[in-house]
C-alpha positions as CSV (number, residue, x, y, z in Angstrom):
1,X,-4.9,36.0,-14.9
2,X,-3.5,35.1,-11.6
3,X,-6.2,32.3,-11.6
4,X,-5.0,30.4,-14.8
5,X,-1.9,30.7,-13.4
6,X,-2.9,28.9,-10.6
7,X,-4.9,26.4,-12.4
8,X,-2.0,25.8,-14.5
9,X,0.2,25.0,-11.4
10,X,-2.2,22.6,-10.4
11,X,-2.6,20.4,-13.2
12,X,1.2,21.0,-13.6
13,X,1.7,19.5,-10.3
14,X,4.5,22.2,-9.3
15,X,5.9,21.7,-5.7
16,X,4.2,23.4,-2.9
17,X,4.1,23.1,0.7
18,X,0.6,22.9,1.8
19,X,1.6,23.3,5.6
20,X,2.7,27.5,4.9
21,X,1.3,30.2,3.1
22,X,-2.4,30.4,1.4
23,X,-5.2,28.7,3.0
24,X,-7.3,28.9,0.0
25,X,-4.3,28.3,-2.7
26,X,-3.2,25.3,-0.9
27,X,-6.7,23.8,-1.1
28,X,-7.4,25.0,-5.1
29,X,-3.9,23.6,-5.9
30,X,-4.9,20.3,-4.2
31,X,-8.4,20.6,-5.5
32,X,-8.2,21.1,-9.0
33,X,-6.2,18.0,-9.8
34,X,-8.8,15.9,-7.5
35,X,-11.8,16.8,-9.2
36,X,-10.3,16.1,-12.3
37,X,-8.9,12.9,-11.4
38,X,-12.4,12.1,-9.7
39,X,-14.4,13.3,-12.7
40,X,-12.0,10.7,-15.3
41,X,-13.2,7.8,-12.6
42,X,-16.7,8.6,-13.0
43,X,-16.4,8.4,-16.7
44,X,-14.8,4.8,-16.6
45,X,-18.8,3.5,-15.6
46,X,-20.5,6.3,-17.8
47,X,-19.0,5.2,-21.2
48,X,-19.6,1.2,-20.0
49,X,-23.4,2.7,-19.1
50,X,-23.6,4.5,-22.7
51,X,-22.2,1.6,-25.1
52,X,-23.6,-1.0,-23.4
53,X,-27.0,0.9,-23.2
54,X,-27.2,0.3,-27.2
55,X,-27.1,-3.5,-26.5
56,X,-30.3,-3.9,-24.6
57,X,-32.2,-3.3,-21.2
58,X,-30.5,-6.7,-20.2
59,X,-27.0,-5.7,-20.8
60,X,-27.7,-2.5,-19.0
61,X,-29.1,-4.3,-15.9
62,X,-26.0,-6.5,-16.0
63,X,-23.6,-3.8,-15.7
64,X,-26.0,-2.0,-13.4
65,X,-26.1,-5.1,-11.2
66,X,-22.2,-5.7,-11.6
67,X,-21.3,-2.6,-10.7
68,X,-23.4,-2.5,-7.2
69,X,-21.7,-5.4,-6.5
70,X,-18.2,-4.2,-7.4
71,X,-18.8,-1.4,-5.1
72,X,-17.7,-4.0,-2.5
73,X,-14.5,-4.1,-4.2
74,X,-14.5,-0.3,-4.6
75,X,-14.9,0.0,-1.2
76,X,-12.3,-1.6,-0.1
77,X,-10.0,-0.4,-2.5
78,X,-10.9,3.3,-1.2
79,X,-10.9,2.1,2.1
80,X,-7.5,0.8,2.1
81,X,-6.4,4.0,0.5
82,X,-7.3,5.7,3.6
83,X,-4.1,4.4,5.4
84,X,-1.6,5.4,3.0
85,X,-3.4,8.8,2.1
86,X,-3.7,9.5,6.0
87,X,0.1,7.8,7.0
88,X,1.8,9.4,4.3
89,X,0.2,13.0,4.5
90,X,1.2,12.8,8.2
91,X,4.3,11.5,7.3
92,X,5.4,14.4,4.5
93,X,3.9,17.1,7.2
94,X,6.5,15.9,9.7
95,X,9.7,16.1,6.8
96,X,10.0,12.3,6.7
97,X,9.7,10.9,3.2
98,X,11.4,7.3,4.3
99,X,8.7,6.5,6.2
100,X,6.1,7.8,3.7
101,X,7.8,5.4,1.4
102,X,7.8,2.4,3.6
103,X,4.1,3.0,4.1
104,X,3.5,2.9,0.6
105,X,5.4,-0.7,0.3
106,X,3.6,-2.1,3.3
107,X,0.5,-1.1,1.8
108,X,0.4,-2.3,-1.8
109,X,1.6,-5.9,0.0
110,X,-1.6,-5.9,1.4
111,X,-3.8,-4.9,-1.1
112,X,-2.4,-7.7,-3.5
113,X,-3.0,-10.2,-1.0
114,X,-6.9,-9.0,0.3
115,X,-7.7,-8.6,-3.8
116,X,-6.2,-12.6,-4.6
117,X,-8.5,-13.7,-1.7
118,X,-12.0,-12.1,-3.6
119,X,-10.9,-13.1,-7.2
120,X,-10.9,-16.7,-7.1
121,X,-14.5,-17.5,-5.7
122,X,-15.9,-14.2,-7.2
123,X,-15.0,-16.0,-10.2
124,X,-16.2,-18.6,-10.6
125,X,-19.2,-18.2,-8.3
126,X,-20.1,-15.1,-11.0
127,X,-23.6,-16.5,-12.3
128,X,-24.9,-17.3,-8.3
129,X,-23.8,-13.8,-7.3
130,X,-26.2,-12.2,-10.2
131,X,-28.9,-14.2,-9.2
132,X,-28.8,-13.3,-5.6
133,X,-29.1,-9.6,-6.6
134,X,-32.4,-10.6,-8.7
135,X,-31.3,-11.0,-11.9
136,X,-33.2,-13.2,-14.1
137,X,-32.1,-15.8,-16.2
138,X,-31.7,-13.8,-19.5
139,X,-29.6,-11.4,-17.3
140,X,-27.9,-14.0,-16.0
141,X,-27.1,-15.6,-19.3
142,X,-26.1,-12.5,-20.9
143,X,-23.5,-10.9,-18.0
144,X,-21.9,-13.8,-16.3
145,X,-18.9,-13.2,-18.3
146,X,-19.2,-9.7,-17.9
147,X,-19.2,-10.1,-14.2
148,X,-16.2,-12.8,-14.2
149,X,-14.0,-10.7,-15.8
150,X,-14.2,-7.4,-13.6
151,X,-13.9,-9.6,-10.4
152,X,-11.0,-11.6,-11.9
153,X,-9.5,-7.9,-12.4
154,X,-10.7,-6.7,-8.7
155,X,-6.7,-6.5,-8.3
156,X,-6.0,-3.7,-10.6
157,X,-9.1,-0.9,-9.5
158,X,-7.9,-1.9,-5.7
159,X,-4.6,-0.6,-6.7
160,X,-5.5,2.0,-8.7
161,X,-7.4,3.5,-5.7
162,X,-4.4,2.5,-3.4
163,X,-1.6,4.0,-5.2
164,X,-3.5,7.4,-6.2
165,X,-4.1,7.7,-2.3
166,X,-0.5,7.3,-2.3
167,X,0.2,10.3,-4.5
168,X,-2.8,11.9,-3.0
169,X,-1.5,11.9,0.8
170,X,2.1,12.9,-1.0
171,X,0.6,16.1,-1.7
172,X,1.0,15.4,-6.2
173,X,-2.8,15.6,-6.5
174,X,-1.4,16.0,-10.1
175,X,0.1,13.2,-10.8
176,X,-3.1,10.8,-9.6
177,X,-5.1,12.9,-12.0
178,X,-2.7,12.0,-14.9
179,X,-2.9,8.4,-14.4
180,X,-6.8,8.7,-14.2
181,X,-6.5,10.6,-18.0
182,X,-4.3,7.8,-19.0
183,X,-6.4,4.8,-18.0
184,X,-9.7,6.6,-19.2
185,X,-8.3,7.6,-22.3
186,X,-7.5,3.9,-23.4
187,X,-10.5,2.8,-22.1
188,X,-13.2,5.4,-24.3
189,X,-11.0,4.2,-27.2
190,X,-11.6,0.3,-26.7
191,X,-15.1,0.5,-25.1
192,X,-16.7,0.7,-28.8
193,X,-14.0,-1.6,-30.6
194,X,-14.5,-4.3,-28.4
195,X,-18.3,-4.0,-27.6
196,X,-19.3,-3.9,-31.1
197,X,-15.9,-4.8,-33.4
198,X,-14.0,-3.3,-35.5
199,X,-12.9,-4.5,-38.6
200,X,-10.7,-7.8,-37.7
201,X,-11.1,-7.2,-34.0
202,X,-14.7,-9.3,-33.3
203,X,-17.1,-7.7,-30.8
204,X,-17.5,-9.5,-27.5
205,X,-20.7,-7.6,-26.4
206,X,-21.3,-6.7,-23.2
207,X,-18.0,-8.5,-21.9
208,X,-15.9,-6.3,-24.3
209,X,-16.9,-3.3,-21.7
210,X,-15.4,-5.3,-19.2
211,X,-12.0,-6.2,-21.0
212,X,-11.8,-2.5,-22.1
213,X,-12.1,-1.4,-18.8
214,X,-9.4,-3.9,-17.4
215,X,-6.9,-2.8,-19.9
216,X,-7.3,0.5,-19.0
217,X,-7.1,0.4,-15.7
218,X,-4.2,-2.4,-15.6
219,X,-2.3,0.4,-17.9
220,X,-3.0,3.2,-15.3
221,X,-1.5,0.9,-12.6
222,X,1.5,-0.1,-14.7
223,X,2.1,3.8,-15.0
224,X,1.8,4.3,-11.3
225,X,4.2,2.0,-10.2
226,X,6.5,3.0,-12.7
227,X,6.4,6.4,-10.8
228,X,7.3,5.2,-7.6
229,X,9.7,3.3,-8.9
230,X,11.6,5.3,-11.0
231,X,12.2,8.4,-8.3
232,X,9.6,10.8,-10.1
233,X,7.5,10.8,-7.0
234,X,8.1,12.2,-3.3
235,X,7.6,8.4,-2.3
236,X,10.0,6.5,-3.5
237,X,9.3,2.0,-3.6
238,X,12.6,0.0,-3.6
239,X,12.7,-3.7,-3.3
240,X,13.5,-3.4,0.7
241,X,9.7,-1.7,0.9
242,X,8.1,-5.1,0.2
243,X,9.7,-7.2,3.2
244,X,6.8,-7.5,6.2
245,X,7.4,-4.2,8.2
246,X,5.0,-5.8,11.3
247,X,5.1,-2.5,13.3
248,X,3.7,-0.2,9.7
249,X,1.3,-3.2,9.0
250,X,-0.1,-3.0,12.3
251,X,-0.4,1.0,11.7
252,X,-2.1,0.5,8.4
253,X,-4.4,-2.2,9.8
254,X,-5.8,-0.2,12.6
255,X,-6.7,2.7,10.3
256,X,-7.3,0.7,7.0
257,X,-9.5,-1.4,9.1
258,X,-12.1,0.8,9.8
259,X,-11.4,2.6,6.5
260,X,-12.3,-0.3,4.1
261,X,-15.4,-1.2,7.3
262,X,-16.8,2.4,6.8
263,X,-16.8,2.5,2.9
264,X,-18.5,-1.3,3.3
265,X,-21.0,-0.4,4.9
266,X,-22.2,2.4,2.8
267,X,-21.3,0.2,-0.2
268,X,-22.8,-2.6,1.2
269,X,-26.3,-0.7,1.7
270,X,-25.8,0.2,-1.6
271,X,-26.4,-3.3,-2.8
272,X,-29.2,-3.8,-0.5
273,X,-31.1,-1.1,-2.0
274,X,-30.3,-2.4,-5.3
275,X,-31.8,-5.5,-4.4
276,X,-35.2,-3.9,-3.3
277,X,-35.0,-2.2,-6.8
278,X,-34.7,-5.5,-8.7
279,X,-37.8,-6.5,-7.3
280,X,-39.7,-4.2,-9.4
281,X,-38.0,-5.5,-12.4
282,X,-35.1,-5.2,-14.8
283,X,-36.9,-1.5,-16.1
284,X,-36.5,-0.3,-12.7
285,X,-33.2,-1.2,-12.2
286,X,-32.2,0.3,-15.7
287,X,-34.1,3.7,-14.8
288,X,-32.7,3.4,-11.0
289,X,-28.9,2.4,-12.7
290,X,-28.8,5.8,-15.1
291,X,-29.5,8.0,-12.0
292,X,-26.9,6.4,-10.2
293,X,-24.3,6.9,-12.6
294,X,-25.6,10.6,-13.3
295,X,-25.4,11.5,-10.0
296,X,-22.0,9.5,-9.4
297,X,-20.5,11.5,-12.4
298,X,-20.9,14.8,-10.9
299,X,-20.6,14.0,-7.0
300,X,-16.9,12.8,-7.9
301,X,-15.5,16.0,-8.3
302,X,-17.0,16.9,-4.9
303,X,-15.1,13.5,-3.9
304,X,-11.9,15.5,-5.3
305,X,-12.9,18.6,-3.1
306,X,-12.9,16.1,-0.2
307,X,-10.0,14.4,-0.9
308,X,-7.9,17.7,-0.9
309,X,-9.1,18.7,2.1
310,X,-7.9,15.2,3.6
311,X,-4.9,15.9,2.6
312,X,-4.7,19.2,3.9
313,X,-6.1,18.1,7.0
314,X,-3.1,15.2,7.0
315,X,-0.3,17.2,6.4
316,X,-1.0,20.3,8.3
317,X,-1.7,17.8,11.5
318,X,1.9,16.5,10.7
319,X,3.2,20.3,11.1
320,X,1.2,20.3,14.3
321,X,-0.9,23.1,12.8
322,X,-4.5,22.1,13.4
323,X,-6.1,25.5,13.5
324,X,-5.1,26.1,9.7
325,X,-6.6,22.2,8.6
326,X,-9.7,23.3,10.0
327,X,-10.0,26.8,8.6
328,X,-9.3,24.7,5.2
329,X,-12.0,22.3,5.4
330,X,-14.7,24.8,6.3
331,X,-13.5,26.6,3.3
332,X,-13.8,23.4,1.0
333,X,-17.2,23.4,2.5
334,X,-18.7,26.1,1.4
335,X,-17.1,25.6,-2.4
336,X,-18.8,21.8,-2.3
337,X,-22.1,22.9,-1.5
338,X,-22.1,26.1,-4.3
339,X,-21.4,23.3,-6.6
340,X,-23.9,21.0,-5.7
341,X,-26.4,23.0,-5.6
342,X,-26.2,24.3,-9.2
343,X,-26.0,20.6,-10.1
344,X,-29.4,20.1,-8.4
345,X,-31.4,23.0,-10.2
346,X,-29.8,21.3,-14.0
347,X,-31.1,17.7,-12.6
348,X,-34.5,18.2,-11.6
349,X,-34.8,20.7,-14.9
350,X,-33.2,18.4,-17.3
351,X,-33.7,14.9,-15.8
352,X,-35.5,14.1,-19.1
353,X,-33.5,14.4,-22.1
354,X,-30.5,13.0,-19.2
355,X,-31.8,9.9,-18.7
356,X,-32.7,9.4,-22.5
357,X,-29.5,9.7,-23.7
358,X,-28.8,6.4,-22.1
359,X,-31.6,4.0,-22.7
360,X,-35.1,4.5,-25.1
361,X,-37.0,2.2,-23.0
362,X,-40.3,3.8,-22.0
363,X,-40.8,2.5,-18.3
364,X,-36.7,2.7,-17.9
365,X,-36.5,6.4,-18.5
366,X,-39.8,6.9,-16.3
367,X,-38.3,5.3,-13.4
368,X,-34.7,7.4,-14.0
369,X,-36.3,10.6,-14.2
370,X,-38.4,10.3,-10.8
371,X,-35.5,8.8,-9.3
372,X,-32.7,11.7,-10.5
373,X,-35.2,14.4,-9.4
374,X,-35.6,12.9,-5.7
375,X,-31.5,12.9,-5.6
376,X,-31.3,16.6,-7.1
377,X,-33.8,18.0,-4.0
378,X,-31.5,16.2,-1.0
379,X,-27.7,17.1,-3.5
380,X,-26.7,19.6,-1.3
381,X,-26.1,17.4,1.7
382,X,-24.3,15.1,0.2
383,X,-21.6,17.2,-0.1
384,X,-22.3,18.5,3.8
385,X,-21.9,15.1,4.7
386,X,-18.9,14.4,2.8
387,X,-16.7,17.0,3.7
388,X,-16.2,16.5,7.3
389,X,-16.2,12.6,7.1
390,X,-12.8,12.6,4.7
391,X,-11.7,15.2,6.9
392,X,-12.0,13.1,9.8
393,X,-10.2,10.1,7.3
394,X,-7.5,12.9,6.8
395,X,-7.0,12.6,10.3
396,X,-6.4,9.1,10.4
397,X,-9.6,8.5,12.4
398,X,-11.6,6.6,10.8
399,X,-14.0,5.4,13.6
400,X,-16.0,8.2,13.7
401,X,-17.1,7.8,10.2
402,X,-17.7,4.2,10.4
403,X,-20.5,4.4,13.3
404,X,-22.2,7.3,11.3
405,X,-22.4,5.6,8.2
406,X,-23.9,2.5,10.2
407,X,-26.2,4.5,11.9
408,X,-27.5,6.6,9.0
409,X,-27.6,3.9,6.4
410,X,-28.5,0.6,8.2
411,X,-30.2,1.5,11.1
412,X,-31.9,4.6,9.4
413,X,-31.6,4.2,5.3
414,X,-32.4,0.6,4.5
415,X,-35.5,-0.1,7.1
416,X,-36.7,3.5,5.7
417,X,-36.2,2.5,1.8
418,X,-38.0,-0.7,2.2
419,X,-41.0,0.7,3.9
420,X,-41.1,3.5,1.0
421,X,-40.5,1.2,-1.5
422,X,-42.3,-2.1,-0.6
423,X,-44.6,-1.4,2.1
424,X,-46.3,2.0,0.8
425,X,-45.6,1.3,-2.7
426,X,-43.4,3.9,-4.1
427,X,-40.7,1.5,-6.1
428,X,-37.7,3.2,-6.9
429,X,-38.6,6.7,-6.3
430,X,-39.2,5.4,-2.6
431,X,-35.8,3.8,-2.0
432,X,-34.2,6.9,-3.5
433,X,-36.2,9.1,-1.0
434,X,-34.7,7.0,2.2
435,X,-31.2,7.5,1.1
436,X,-31.5,11.3,0.6
437,X,-33.1,10.8,4.3
438,X,-30.0,9.4,5.3
439,X,-27.4,11.8,4.0
440,X,-29.3,14.7,5.8
441,X,-28.6,13.2,8.7
442,X,-25.4,11.6,8.1
443,X,-24.6,15.4,7.4
444,X,-25.7,16.9,10.2
445,X,-24.5,14.6,12.7
446,X,-20.5,14.6,11.0
447,X,-20.8,18.6,11.1
448,X,-21.5,18.3,14.9
449,X,-18.7,16.2,15.5
450,X,-16.5,18.0,13.3
451,X,-17.0,21.3,15.0
452,X,-16.0,19.8,18.7
453,X,-12.7,18.8,17.5
454,X,-11.5,16.0,18.9
455,X,-9.7,15.0,15.6
456,X,-7.4,17.4,16.1
457,X,-5.1,15.1,18.7
458,X,-5.9,11.8,16.7
459,X,-2.9,9.9,16.9
460,X,-1.8,7.7,14.0
């Protein structure tokens, strides 16, 4: 009964001081809505892949290649959200909501500017971007509209990430969760309607998936802004928050610069990997895309746990309770590893039926099964690296994860992927194997650095 009451309290978003009381209770209250939030975010990608897969391999390939390019936008959005999350968590821990609100307003202004710089050239050169990713004429012709729509709406994506980072930093994880429920619910309803058509509504094919996703996310952003302006959050936006505050902008950029670069390094790595996969044909890309979507679907709840650890670290460092912050991270790490270990068994044993639910192409299914089973062998290490890395981010130390990602993904991961996939001929299986090796290395290094404890004295 107590467990059920705890779950209800977490989903409702009951007020709680995360710098006092039981560490486990605090982590659970943060983690449950954050896990549900991340699960909702992953459903965006799965729903698109499910319906688009009914159109054909070319359409699914378009979604896969565009999604890989969009990871750069996701990386910027997540990277930029690290700054307000870390700052707001620290300010809330210091009992200073006014500074937290100022950080939120300044972060929004910066994000809108960056999104405009991306949207214009990406819209006009969408076809060239697909060709650069290795897409053939058929894929470009079928998917250029899809790519244009998503890049034109990149600001909506980045604001969705950023504003949920604001809520997480404030300890209002349930609010972030509800935003994703609204956005994803709209996407699920609109996806089949706009892709295939219904009554007087025409079917737009693969472009309909992009329209539905953009509308869903746009509604989520509108809901976020409503909450922040209506006084329903401890972080409150006012017109005065939009005036440029150079001192606050410097603090945001110092954290967000490394944060964005950290995620860009990781995301750009996935683009290079997808480019290697594309050299083996459309079926390889389709199978690879399905396996990645499935892995991300269950990894994002682990991201929710890591975000809970990050918020817990930030607020407790603000309250000058470094040892409490560390104990919360270790407890979160144990839960995450158990969760991913159970999933690994399921993915390995059920790889065939899972991949076949997304595509009927025999060659694509074979590629997807091989990829999913290799992922399953090293899945636990994704969590072993993810939790300490997010703890660094929550402490405002975005430099350490940036260096770790560069060394493990670019110095080790990409060269090894090319060697295994192209030189030794293991194709998609070689790319995934190298990715797993890179994640194992990152996990070991991150845990060593976390134990040293220099993050406990980080000033932001």
